C-alpha positions as CSV (number, residue, x, y, z in Angstrom):
1,L,-3.7,10.4,15.1
2,E,-0.3,11.3,14.0
3,S,1.2,11.2,17.6
4,A,-0.3,7.5,17.9
5,G,1.4,6.4,14.5
6,Y,-2.0,6.1,12.4
7,L,-1.5,9.1,10.1
8,N,1.5,10.9,8.4
9,I,0.7,14.6,7.7
10,I,2.1,15.6,4.5
11,K,3.3,19.4,4.9
12,R,5.1,21.7,2.8
13,T,7.0,25.1,3.5
14,K,5.3,28.0,2.1
15,F,6.5,31.7,2.4
16,S,4.5,34.5,3.6
17,K,4.6,37.7,2.5
18,V,2.5,39.1,4.9
19,V,4.5,38.1,8.0
20,D,7.8,37.7,6.4
21,A,8.4,34.3,7.6
22,S,7.9,30.9,6.2
23,Y,5.9,28.3,7.7
24,L,4.5,24.7,7.2
25,Q,1.1,24.2,5.7
26,T,-0.6,20.9,5.9
27,V,-1.6,19.7,2.3
28,G,-2.8,16.1,3.1
29,Y,-2.7,13.0,5.1
30,Q,-1.5,9.4,4.5
31,L,-2.6,6.4,6.4
32,T,0.4,4.1,8.2
33,W,0.8,0.5,8.2
34,D,-1.2,0.9,11.7
35,G,-3.8,3.2,10.3
36,H,-4.7,0.6,7.8
37,E,-4.9,-2.3,10.1
38,F,-6.8,-0.1,12.3
39,I,-9.5,0.7,9.4
40,E,-9.6,-3.0,8.3
41,T,-10.2,-4.2,11.9
42,I,-13.4,-2.3,12.4
43,R,-14.4,-2.4,8.7
44,D,-17.2,-4.7,9.5
45,P,-20.2,-3.1,10.9
46,E,-21.1,-5.6,13.6
47,I,-16.8,-5.3,14.9
48,W,-17.6,-1.5,14.8
49,R,-20.6,-1.6,16.9
50,K,-19.3,-4.0,19.3
51,T,-16.2,-2.0,19.6
52,K,-18.1,1.2,20.2
53,D,-20.2,-0.6,22.8
54,G,-17.4,-1.7,24.3
55,A,-15.6,1.5,24.9
56,T,-19.2,3.0,26.2
57,A,-19.4,0.4,28.6
58,V,-15.7,0.9,30.0
59,G,-16.9,4.6,30.3
60,G,-14.1,6.2,28.1
61,W,-11.7,5.2,25.2
62,T,-8.4,5.9,23.6
63,I,-7.5,5.0,20.3
64,S,-5.5,2.3,21.5
65,L,-8.3,0.9,23.3
66,L,-10.5,0.9,20.1
67,A,-8.0,-0.9,18.5
68,E,-7.3,-3.7,20.8
69,L,-11.1,-4.0,21.1
70,G,-11.7,-4.3,17.5
71,K,-9.0,-6.9,17.3
72,G,-10.6,-9.0,20.1
73,F,-13.9,-8.7,18.6
74,L,-12.1,-9.6,15.0
75,K,-10.3,-12.6,16.6
76,A,-13.5,-13.9,18.3
77,K,-15.5,-13.8,15.0
78,A,-12.8,-15.7,13.1
79,I,-12.8,-18.4,15.9
80,D,-16.6,-18.7,15.7
81,L,-16.2,-19.1,11.8
82,G,-13.9,-22.2,12.7
83,L,-10.7,-20.4,11.7
84,P,-7.5,-21.5,13.3
85,I,-6.7,-18.3,15.4
86,A,-4.0,-19.1,18.2
């Protein structure tokens, strides 16, 4: 998820007395803008169900495919509600 741009991993340098070297330790995660958009896209249980069903029908998925499917279903719902989506 970090490589795809959905998360930033928060790291800090630690020093190990056992191996006499420093190393990076992951201490947390932070959602990126794209991560927040993805979560908001699939927040509705109906949209998430349709997104998962779509990925299953395709026979596989990537995080990018899930994001695009979710956006498509979200836009379709907005159009069904009569909202002005181009």
